[in-house]
Kinemage of the C-alpha trace (Angstrom):
@kinemage 1
@onewidth
@group {chain A} dominant
@subgroup {mainchain}
@vectorlist {calphas} color= white
{ca met a 1} P -30.787 30.130 78.899
{ca lys a 2} L -29.115 27.908 76.376
{ca ser a 3} L -31.609 28.826 73.718
{ca thr a 4} L -31.015 32.528 74.338
{ca leu a 5} L -27.295 32.054 74.029
{ca ala a 6} L -27.716 30.134 70.760
{ca leu a 7} L -29.966 32.882 69.419
{ca leu a 8} L -27.372 35.581 70.227
{ca val a 9} L -24.592 33.600 68.491
{ca cys a 10} L -26.725 33.207 65.350
{ca ala a 11} L -27.543 36.916 65.288
{ca ala a 12} L -23.854 37.786 65.567
{ca leu a 13} L -22.964 35.499 62.696
{ca val a 14} L -25.686 36.903 60.432
{ca ser a 15} L -24.612 40.479 61.137
{ca gly a 16} L -20.986 39.554 60.370
{ca cys a 17} L -22.007 38.086 57.012
{ca ala a 18} L -23.857 41.247 56.108
{ca asn a 19} L -20.651 43.302 56.452
{ca asp a 20} L -18.708 40.759 54.345
{ca gln a 21} L -21.317 40.928 51.624
{ca glu a 22} L -20.826 44.660 51.278
{ca asp a 23} L -17.053 44.169 51.033
{ca ile a 24} L -17.470 41.572 48.317
{ca gln a 25} L -19.815 43.797 46.332
{ca lys a 26} L -17.367 46.715 46.634
{ca trp a 27} L -14.471 44.544 45.406
{ca met a 28} L -16.508 43.278 42.407
{ca asn a 29} L -17.419 46.835 41.410
{ca glu a 30} L -13.741 47.877 41.543
{ca gln a 31} L -12.684 44.932 39.357
{ca ala a 32} L -15.481 45.508 36.837
{ca ala a 33} L -14.500 49.147 36.383
{ca gly a 34} L -11.213 48.176 34.652
{ca met a 35} L -12.715 45.488 32.441
{ca arg a 36} L -14.058 45.991 28.984
{ca gly a 37} L -15.448 43.372 26.660
{ca ala a 38} L -13.750 43.348 23.283
{ca val a 39} L -14.943 41.297 20.329
{ca lys a 40} L -12.798 41.418 17.217
{ca pro a 41} L -14.717 42.211 14.057
{ca leu a 42} L -15.380 39.320 11.683
{ca pro a 43} L -13.025 39.025 8.698
{ca glu a 44} L -14.242 40.382 5.417
{ca ile a 45} L -15.869 37.727 3.230
{ca lys a 46} L -14.164 37.396 -0.127
{ca ile a 47} L -16.442 36.795 -3.046
{ca phe a 48} L -14.900 34.539 -5.678
{ca pro a 49} L -15.906 34.807 -9.304
{ca val a 50} L -18.059 32.036 -10.789
{ca val a 51} L -16.230 30.133 -13.526
{ca glu a 52} L -18.114 27.876 -15.903
{ca tyr a 53} L -16.539 24.777 -17.478
{ca ser a 54} L -17.565 25.198 -21.075
{ca ser a 55} L -15.032 22.998 -22.880
{ca val a 56} L -16.999 20.245 -24.594
{ca asp a 57} L -14.089 18.577 -26.409
{ca glu a 58} L -11.971 17.960 -23.284
{ca met a 59} L -12.461 15.322 -20.636
{ca glu a 60} L -14.436 16.299 -17.561
{ca pro a 61} L -12.085 16.977 -14.633
{ca phe a 62} L -14.049 14.792 -12.185
{ca asn a 63} L -14.597 11.835 -14.505
{ca ala a 64} L -13.345 8.543 -12.964
{ca thr a 65} L -12.043 7.268 -16.326
{ca arg a 66} L -9.462 10.029 -16.251
{ca ile a 67} L -7.326 8.072 -13.768
{ca glu a 68} L -7.798 4.603 -15.298
{ca pro a 69} L -4.890 3.292 -17.386
{ca thr a 70} L -5.461 2.951 -21.090
{ca lys a 71} L -5.890 -0.570 -22.390
{ca pro a 72} L -3.925 -1.671 -25.451
{ca asp a 73} L -6.024 -2.064 -28.597
{ca lys a 74} L -4.375 -5.293 -29.716
{ca pro a 75} L -2.542 -7.958 -27.770
{ca arg a 76} L 1.213 -7.618 -28.014
{ca leu a 77} L 3.232 -10.145 -29.982
{ca asn a 78} L 4.862 -11.576 -26.855
{ca asp a 79} L 1.489 -11.926 -25.104
{ca pro a 80} L 1.203 -15.515 -23.788
{ca arg a 81} L -2.534 -15.348 -24.294
{ca leu a 82} L -1.971 -15.492 -28.082
{ca asp a 83} L -1.440 -19.263 -27.862
{ca pro a 84} L -4.340 -20.553 -25.778
{ca asp a 85} L -3.948 -24.072 -27.209
{ca arg a 86} L -0.450 -24.567 -25.771
{ca gln a 87} L -0.546 -27.330 -23.199
{ca arg a 88} L 0.899 -26.251 -19.863
{ca glu a 89} L 4.016 -28.082 -18.754
{ca pro a 90} L 4.279 -29.641 -15.253
{ca leu a 91} L 6.897 -27.151 -13.976
{ca glu a 92} L 4.615 -24.197 -14.747
{ca ala a 93} L 2.588 -25.122 -11.657
{ca tyr a 94} L 5.497 -24.122 -9.370
{ca ser a 95} L 6.895 -20.730 -8.497
{ca leu a 96} L 10.477 -20.274 -9.693
{ca glu a 97} L 11.650 -19.857 -6.098
{ca ser a 98} L 10.467 -23.377 -5.213
{ca leu a 99} L 12.395 -25.024 -8.084
{ca arg a 100} L 16.024 -26.138 -7.783
{ca met a 101} L 18.496 -26.965 -10.529
{ca val a 102} L 20.294 -30.046 -9.186
{ca gly a 103} L 22.343 -31.187 -12.198
{ca ile a 104} L 22.877 -31.333 -15.956
{ca leu a 105} L 22.821 -34.123 -18.551
{ca gly a 106} L 24.616 -34.123 -21.874
{ca lys a 107} L 22.868 -35.771 -24.802
{ca gly a 108} L 24.972 -35.364 -27.891
{ca lys a 109} L 25.544 -31.657 -28.365
{ca glu a 110} L 22.564 -30.727 -26.207
{ca ile a 111} L 22.715 -30.042 -22.489
{ca his a 112} L 19.607 -30.766 -20.428
{ca ala a 113} L 19.041 -29.504 -16.885
{ca leu a 114} L 17.682 -31.568 -14.018
{ca ile a 115} L 15.122 -29.603 -12.025
{ca gln a 116} L 13.784 -30.730 -8.657
{ca ala a 117} L 10.219 -29.800 -7.725
{ca asp a 118} L 9.065 -31.197 -4.397
{ca ser a 119} L 10.520 -34.721 -4.477
{ca ala a 120} L 10.337 -35.281 -8.260
{ca leu a 121} L 13.059 -34.668 -10.871
{ca tyr a 122} L 12.292 -33.209 -14.295
{ca glu a 123} L 14.494 -33.030 -17.373
{ca val a 124} L 14.366 -29.602 -19.009
{ca arg a 125} L 15.786 -28.451 -22.340
{ca ile a 126} L 15.842 -25.155 -24.224
{ca gly a 127} L 12.305 -24.171 -25.224
{ca asn a 128} L 10.568 -25.743 -22.200
{ca phe a 129} L 8.409 -23.586 -19.940
{ca met a 130} L 8.688 -23.413 -16.157
{ca gly a 131} L 7.518 -21.138 -13.336
{ca arg a 132} L 4.246 -19.261 -12.993
{ca asp a 133} L 5.347 -16.250 -15.065
{ca tyr a 134} L 5.489 -18.030 -18.451
{ca gly a 135} L 9.235 -18.635 -18.050
{ca lys a 136} L 10.768 -20.072 -21.236
{ca val a 137} L 14.202 -21.716 -21.010
{ca ile a 138} L 16.540 -19.860 -23.395
{ca ala a 139} L 19.949 -21.204 -22.320
{ca ile a 140} L 21.488 -23.960 -20.202
{ca ser a 141} L 25.088 -23.945 -19.035
{ca glu a 142} L 27.023 -26.116 -16.613
{ca asp a 143} L 26.131 -23.932 -13.615
{ca ala a 144} L 22.886 -22.096 -14.497
{ca leu a 145} L 19.676 -22.120 -16.472
{ca glu a 146} L 18.498 -18.879 -18.129
{ca leu a 147} L 14.785 -18.046 -18.418
{ca gln a 148} L 12.830 -15.367 -20.193
{ca glu a 149} L 9.636 -14.576 -18.249
{ca leu a 150} L 6.598 -12.555 -19.250
{ca ile a 151} L 4.980 -10.557 -16.472
{ca glu a 152} L 1.866 -8.442 -16.708
{ca asp a 153} L 2.518 -4.712 -16.269
{ca thr a 154} L 0.205 -2.004 -14.928
{ca asn a 155} L -1.287 -1.195 -18.337
{ca glu a 156} L -2.480 -4.786 -18.811
{ca gly a 157} L 0.333 -5.371 -21.249
{ca trp a 158} L 3.254 -7.738 -20.918
{ca thr a 159} L 6.875 -7.053 -20.019
{ca gln a 160} L 9.802 -9.364 -20.617
{ca arg a 161} L 12.154 -10.213 -17.743
{ca asn a 162} L 15.262 -12.435 -17.730
{ca arg a 163} L 15.928 -14.646 -14.711
{ca ser a 164} L 18.339 -17.428 -13.934
{ca leu a 165} L 18.251 -20.562 -11.835
{ca gln a 166} L 21.667 -21.426 -10.402
{ca leu a 167} L 22.953 -24.978 -9.950
{ca his a 168} L 22.256 -26.071 -6.396
{ca glu a 169} L 25.170 -28.122 -5.154
{ca arg a 170} L 24.457 -30.608 -2.393
{ca gln a 171} L 26.584 -29.973 0.652
{ca glu a 172} L 28.176 -33.049 2.201
{ca ala a 173} L 27.584 -33.818 5.869
{ca gly a 174} L 31.327 -33.636 6.688
{ca lys a 175} L 31.724 -30.009 5.566
């Protein structure tokens, strides 16, 4: 009896699904009637004219040397490499920022500056070199030392730059 009842329930379910399947098919046909596939046409291909590069006298546009800076033919007069025999002075081993002017000395009419590098003191006069950029001392006053440096520019030449080193006054502990 139980098996007969189970068989009747299964038959009812299958017949119910058959009716639903027809409804689904009807609905899909209705929806498909209003739809149309539309593919836009491809854009027209433009044909560009062929242009030949026939200029022999001009530089090629894709040559890498076109973007390289030009090198000077001769060294400039202020080029520090012109005097390779000049012996480097001790203060040329330090950057200018690490040097401090701590005092001045008067010897006759000349004024000499006292420069501290690390823990050592050096006496400097006009014409001495100091700093890593070929800095030449051009003037010494009571409160500053003036330098003329030579720095390499982008065209492998040399540019002159004036800098100064101010007198560094020691601050007392009571202040």
